[in-house]
N, C-alpha and C positions, 0 to 999 in steps of 0.2 A: 504494500500500500504506500502511495506517495503522499507527501504533504500538500501537493497542489492538485486540486480537482477542477476539471473543466465544468463550468456552469452553462446551463442552457436556459433560454427564456422562451416559454410557450405562451402564445397569445391567441385568443379567439376574437375574430373580427366580425362585426356586423357592418357590412359596407366598408367605409373608411374609419370606423370607430372601433377601438379595442374595448371589448366588454368584459374580458377576463385576462389576467396575466399571472404567470407563475414562474419563479426562478428557482432552479435546483440543479444538483449534479445530474449528469446525463441519464442514468437509469431511472431516477425518479421523474425526470422531465418526460422521458419517453412514455412512462406509465400514465402520467397526467395527460399527455397529448392524446393517447389512445382513448382515455375516458372522455375527453372533451369531444373527440371526433364522433364517438357513439352518442353523446348527449346532444350535440349541436351538429347533426349530420349535414344540414344545409349550409353551414357557415364555414368560412376559411379558418383553418387552424395552422399556425406557423410554429416552428421549433428552431430557434436561432442560437448559434454559438455565441457566448459572451466572453469566453476566455478563461484563463486559470484564476483561481482564488487561493490565496495563501490560507492555510488552516490556522495560522497563528495571527490573524488580524487583531489589531488593537484599536 
């Protein structure tokens, strides 16, 4: 396990408006993305890379 984890931002879009947003490490973000795709089948769901996060943030 490394001290730096890549974070992802999952967003649910209604047209040009973000109606839900979630930031987490990749596995949790992927799980959330799939749940949002099932819940909001007609809306766009994006899962974007945010970059590494130090686990020792102060």
